[in-house]
C-alpha positions as CSV (number, residue, x, y, z in Angstrom):
1,M,7.1,31.7,-8.2
2,K,5.3,33.7,-5.1
3,V,2.0,32.4,-4.1
4,G,-0.5,35.0,-5.2
5,A,1.2,35.7,-8.5
6,N,-0.8,36.7,-11.4
7,K,1.6,35.3,-14.4
8,I,4.0,32.4,-14.5
9,K,7.1,31.8,-16.6
10,M,7.3,28.4,-18.5
11,H,9.9,28.1,-21.4
12,G,10.8,31.4,-21.4
13,K,6.9,32.6,-21.8
14,Y,4.8,34.5,-19.4
15,Y,1.4,33.2,-18.9
16,T,-1.5,34.5,-17.2
17,L,-2.6,32.3,-14.2
18,K,-6.5,31.2,-14.2
19,A,-5.8,29.1,-11.3
20,N,-5.6,29.4,-7.7
21,V,-1.8,28.2,-6.8
22,R,-1.1,27.0,-3.6
23,D,2.6,26.5,-2.0
24,I,2.9,23.1,0.1
25,T,6.2,23.5,1.9
26,S,5.7,20.8,5.1
27,M,4.2,17.6,3.4
28,S,3.5,15.6,0.1
29,A,0.5,16.5,-1.7
30,H,0.1,12.8,-3.2
31,A,-0.3,9.5,-1.7
32,D,2.2,7.1,-1.0
33,Q,2.7,3.5,-2.2
34,H,0.0,2.4,0.5
35,E,-2.5,4.5,0.1
36,T,-2.3,4.1,-3.6
37,M,-2.5,0.1,-3.1
38,A,-5.6,0.7,-1.0
39,W,-7.2,3.0,-3.7
40,L,-6.6,0.4,-6.3
41,K,-7.9,-2.8,-4.3
42,M,-11.5,-0.5,-4.1
43,F,-12.3,-1.2,-7.4
44,S,-15.1,-3.5,-7.9
45,K,-13.5,-4.2,-11.5
46,K,-9.7,-4.1,-11.7
47,P,-7.9,-2.2,-14.3
48,I,-6.6,-3.8,-17.4
49,K,-3.4,-2.0,-17.6
50,I,-1.7,0.5,-14.9
51,F,0.7,3.4,-15.7
52,L,3.1,4.5,-13.6
53,I,4.3,7.7,-14.4
54,H,5.5,9.4,-11.1
55,G,8.5,8.6,-9.0
56,E,12.4,7.9,-8.8
57,P,13.0,4.9,-11.4
58,Q,14.0,2.4,-8.7
59,A,10.9,3.2,-6.7
60,Q,8.6,2.7,-9.8
61,E,10.3,-0.4,-10.4
62,I,9.3,-1.8,-7.1
63,F,5.9,-0.2,-7.0
64,R,5.2,-2.0,-10.2
65,V,6.3,-5.4,-8.9
66,K,4.3,-5.1,-5.6
67,I,1.2,-4.0,-7.9
68,Q,1.6,-6.8,-10.2
69,D,2.3,-9.5,-7.6
70,E,-0.7,-8.5,-5.5
71,L,-3.2,-7.1,-8.2
72,K,-2.3,-9.7,-11.2
73,T,-2.9,-6.6,-13.2
74,E,-0.2,-5.3,-16.0
75,V,1.9,-2.4,-14.9
76,V,3.8,-0.2,-17.3
77,I,6.3,2.4,-16.8
78,P,6.3,4.6,-20.0
79,Q,9.5,5.9,-21.4
80,L,10.0,9.4,-22.5
81,N,7.9,10.0,-26.0
82,E,6.6,6.6,-25.8
83,E,3.0,6.2,-27.4
84,F,0.1,3.6,-26.5
85,N,-3.1,2.6,-28.3
86,L,-5.4,2.5,-25.4
87,F,-8.3,1.7,-27.7
88,S,-7.2,-1.6,-29.2
89,A,-8.7,-5.0,-28.3
C-alpha cells in the first residue's frame, strides 16, 4: 500500500480509508520489553491479569515469565479463537 492511498484491500475487498496512514521504515512503532515493564510498574493498582498478544512465541513466553516474576501478576498468552470472560469474579 502506498502512503496517501484512498482505499485499502483486505481479504479481497476494497475499503475507503477513513484514517491517516503512515509508513514507518526505520524503527519499531511499539514499546520494547523494558519500556512495557516500566509502564506496567507505574500503575498504583496492579492489573489482575495481563494478556500478551504481540510477538514471537518464544519472546512472549520469556516476557510472560519476567512479568509474573517481577510483578506477581497472572499473565496469559491467548491461543487463536480462545475466549475469556473478563467480568467473572
